[in-house]
C-alpha positions in Angstrom: 128.8 81.3 128.9 126.3 80.5 126.2 123.6 78.0 125.9 121.4 77.1 122.9 119.8 80.1 121.3 117.8 80.9 118.2 119.8 82.3 115.2 119.6 86.0 115.4 120.8 87.0 111.9 117.2 87.4 110.8 116.3 89.5 113.8 118.8 92.3 114.0 118.0 95.4 111.8 120.7 97.9 111.6 119.9 101.6 112.2 123.3 102.7 111.2 123.2 102.2 107.4 123.0 106.0 106.9 125.4 106.7 109.8 127.7 108.8 107.5 124.8 111.1 106.7 123.3 111.4 110.2 125.9 110.9 113.0 126.9 114.1 114.7 130.6 113.2 114.4 130.2 112.8 110.6 127.9 115.7 109.8 128.4 118.5 112.4 131.3 120.6 113.5 132.6 120.2 117.0 130.3 122.4 119.1 131.6 125.8 120.3 129.7 127.6 123.0 130.0 131.4 123.0 126.4 132.4 123.7 125.7 135.5 125.7 122.0 135.0 125.8 120.4 135.9 129.1 118.5 132.6 129.3 118.5 129.6 131.5 121.1 126.8 131.2 118.7 124.0 132.0 114.9 123.3 132.2 114.1 124.3 135.9 111.3 121.8 136.3 113.9 119.0 135.8 116.1 120.2 138.7 114.4 119.5 142.0 116.8 121.8 144.0 115.6 124.8 142.1 112.0 124.3 143.4 113.0 124.7 147.1 111.9 128.0 148.8 115.4 128.6 150.2 116.8 128.5 146.6 113.9 130.5 145.2 114.5 133.2 147.9 118.0 133.8 146.5 116.5 135.2 143.3 116.8 134.7 139.6 120.6 135.1 139.4 121.1 132.3 141.9 118.6 130.1 140.2 120.3 130.6 136.8 123.7 129.8 138.4 122.3 126.6 140.1 120.9 125.5 136.7 124.4 126.1 135.2 126.0 123.9 137.8 123.4 121.2 137.1 124.3 121.4 133.4 128.0 121.1 134.2 127.2 118.1 136.4 125.4 116.5 133.5 128.3 117.2 131.2 130.7 115.6 133.6 128.4 112.6 134.1 128.1 112.2 130.3 131.9 112.5 129.7 132.5 109.8 132.4 129.8 107.5 131.2 130.7 107.6 127.5 134.5 107.4 128.1 134.6 104.7 130.8 131.5 102.6 130.2 129.7 102.8 126.9 132.6 103.4 124.4 134.7 100.6 125.9 131.8 98.2 125.9 131.0 99.1 122.3 134.7 98.5 121.4 134.5 95.1 123.0 131.4 94.2 121.1 133.1 95.4 117.9 136.1 93.2 118.6 133.9 90.2 119.5 135.3 90.0 123.0 132.0 89.0 124.7 131.0 85.4 124.4 127.6 86.5 123.2 125.8 85.8 119.9 126.2 89.2 118.1 126.3 89.2 114.4 128.9 90.8 112.1 126.5 93.7 111.4 126.1 94.3 115.1 129.8 94.3 115.6 130.3 96.9 112.9 127.5 99.1 114.3 129.1 98.8 117.8 132.3 100.3 116.4 130.2 103.2 115.0 128.7 103.7 118.5 132.2 103.8 120.0 133.1 106.6 117.6 129.8 108.4 118.5 130.4 108.1 122.2 133.9 109.3 122.2 132.8 112.3 120.1 130.1 113.0 122.8 132.8 112.7 125.5 135.0 115.1 123.5 132.5 117.9 123.2 130.8 117.4 126.7 134.2 117.4 128.4 135.5 120.3 126.3 132.6 122.7 126.8 132.9 123.0 130.6 135.1 126.2 130.5 133.0 127.8 127.7 129.7 127.2 129.5 131.1 128.2 132.9 132.3 131.5 131.4 128.9 132.1 129.7 127.1 131.4 132.9 129.5 133.4 135.1 130.3 130.5 137.4 133.5 128.8 138.5 133.4 125.1 137.6 133.2 122.7 140.5 136.1 120.4 141.2 135.8 117.5 138.7 134.9 114.5 140.9 134.4 110.9 139.8 130.6 110.5 139.5 129.1 108.5 142.3 127.7 105.9 139.8 131.2 105.1 138.6 132.5 104.7 142.2 129.8 102.2 143.0 130.2 100.4 139.6 133.9 100.1 140.4 133.1 98.5 143.8 130.6 96.1 142.2 133.2 94.9 139.6 135.8 94.5 142.3 133.3 92.2 144.2 132.6 90.2 141.1 136.2 89.7 140.1 137.9 90.0 136.7 136.0 87.1 135.1 132.6 88.8 135.5 133.5 92.5 135.6 133.4 92.9 131.8 130.0 91.2 131.6 128.6 93.4 134.4 129.9 96.5 132.6 128.1 95.4 129.4 124.8 95.2 131.3 125.4 98.5 132.9 125.9 100.0 129.4 122.7 98.4 128.3 120.9 100.0 131.2 122.4 103.4 130.6 121.7 103.4 126.8 118.1 102.1 127.1 116.9 104.6 129.7 115.3 107.6 128.0 116.1 110.7 130.1 114.1 113.9 130.2 117.4 115.8 129.7 117.6 114.6 126.1 113.9 114.7 125.4 112.7 117.9 127.0 115.6 120.4 127.3 116.3 120.6 123.5 112.7 121.8 123.0 112.6 124.3 125.9 112.9 127.9 124.4 113.8 129.3 127.8 117.1 127.5 127.6 120.2 129.0 125.9 120.1 127.9 122.3 123.7 126.5 122.4 122.7 124.1 125.2 119.6 123.0 123.3 121.7 122.3 120.2 124.3 120.3 122.0 121.7 118.1 123.7 119.6 117.8 120.6 122.6 116.5 118.6 123.4 114.1 121.4 119.8 112.9 121.6 119.7 112.1 117.8 122.7 109.8 118.1 121.4 108.2 121.3 118.1 107.3 119.7 120.0 104.9 117.5 122.1 103.6 120.4 119.0 102.9 122.4 117.6 100.6 119.7 120.9 98.9 119.3 121.3 98.1 123.0 117.7 97.1 123.3 118.4 94.5 120.6 121.6 93.5 122.3 119.8 92.8 125.5 117.1 90.7 123.8 119.9 88.7 122.1 122.3 88.4 125.0 120.0 87.4 127.9 118.7 84.1 126.4 122.3 83.2 125.5 123.6 83.5 129.1 124.2 80.3 131.0 121.8 80.0 134.0 124.6 80.4 136.5 125.5 83.8 135.0 121.8 84.9 134.9 121.7 84.3 138.7 124.6 86.7 139.1 123.7 89.4 136.6 119.9 89.4 137.0 119.8 90.8 140.6 122.4 93.4 139.7 120.1 95.0 137.1 117.7 96.8 139.4 120.8 98.0 141.3 122.3 99.4 138.0 119.0 101.1 137.2 118.8 102.7 140.6 122.5 103.7 140.5 122.2 105.3 137.1 119.0 107.3 138.0 119.9 108.3 141.6 120.8 112.0 141.9 124.4 112.8 142.8 124.0 114.3 146.3 127.6 115.4 146.6 127.3 117.5 143.4 124.1 118.9 144.8 125.7 119.9 148.1 128.7 121.5 146.4 126.5 123.4 144.0 124.3 124.8 146.8 127.4 125.8 148.7 128.4 128.0 145.7 125.2 130.0 146.2 126.4 131.0 149.7 124.1 128.5 151.5 125.5 127.1 154.7 126.2 123.4 155.0 123.2 123.0 157.3 120.9 124.8 154.8 122.2 122.7 151.9 121.7 119.5 153.8 118.2 120.5 154.8 117.3 121.3 151.1 118.7 118.0 149.9 117.0 116.0 152.6 113.7 117.6 151.6 113.8 117.5 147.8 115.8 114.3 147.6 114.3 112.3 150.4 114.5 108.5 150.0 110.8 108.3 149.2 110.9 110.9 146.5 114.0 109.4 145.0 112.4 105.9 144.9 109.2 107.2 143.3 111.1 109.2 140.7 113.3 106.3 139.8 110.4 103.9 139.5 108.6 106.4 137.2 111.6 107.0 135.0 112.6 103.3 134.8 109.2 102.0 133.6 110.2 101.6 130.0 113.5 99.8 130.7 111.9 97.5 133.3 109.2 96.6 130.9 111.8 95.8 128.3 113.7 93.6 130.7 110.5 91.8 131.6 109.9 91.1 127.9 113.4 89.7 127.7 112.5 87.2 130.5 114.9 88.6 133.0 112.5 88.7 135.9 111.4 85.1 135.4 114.1 84.0 137.8 112.7 84.3 141.4 115.8 85.9 142.9 116.0 88.5 140.1 112.2 89.2 140.5 112.8 89.6 144.3 115.6 92.1 143.6 113.4 94.2 141.3 110.7 94.2 143.9 113.1 95.1 146.7 114.3 98.1 144.8 110.7 99.1 144.2 110.8 98.8 140.5 108.0 96.3 140.1 105.1 95.1 142.3 
């Protein structure tokens, strides 16, 4: 898998030396959510469905409920991502199961990330009933998030030899994208304080993970054999799009809970999540990670560059 690469021992700088003093799993009790504040459960400007006139016409109670369903969808997404993608990848790095030039310090830090991520999965998965009760809503059926379904299909296409490597790069994408959920909601005073605390604790851990996986990308990509770059490179814009694309099934189920008909829900979704709007939003939110990948030299391959352009991420 590898080809000649520069020694990286002098490059990697651990951000986990004070992990015992800063990681949520080491310093904070497992979150409990018993708030009865009459506030919102998410920042409304970050939820496109809430802006639609048909939703607005349902009144403040319906809007608050829809924001609660969005939060529950986020928690399910996070639980699935951490449990099925990031924590397993971090464990594999820690056990040196990728044929990639990671140092001993990186392997140790990856094990800490695995602990962090399973803690995040523990509290995000465990808060669904408490938050549903506080919001006065019945949780939706827990469905496998759409991003995991497509990732499963991609790995099946690639076969077992490349599936783990593809999962590693999907984890890189997910951990290096900075989402507004973790940067804006914790500072929004309109949102229930317990939600802000949960997301703030998560964000503090994820800031360290972001830097780790950015370093991991910069070290892994030059070490990949050219034949593997031609396989993985064109998948990266697909991974970015997959990660950032809204879950339309969750949106439809949430709207149905407000009493909207199937036709009304479909009309709302078609308007607020039109292909053009989705593409523009993804391109905006992906700028940072795309720039990082360009710095790593990923788009120097013509086929990979074409893939990024076809997904509308560059050009």
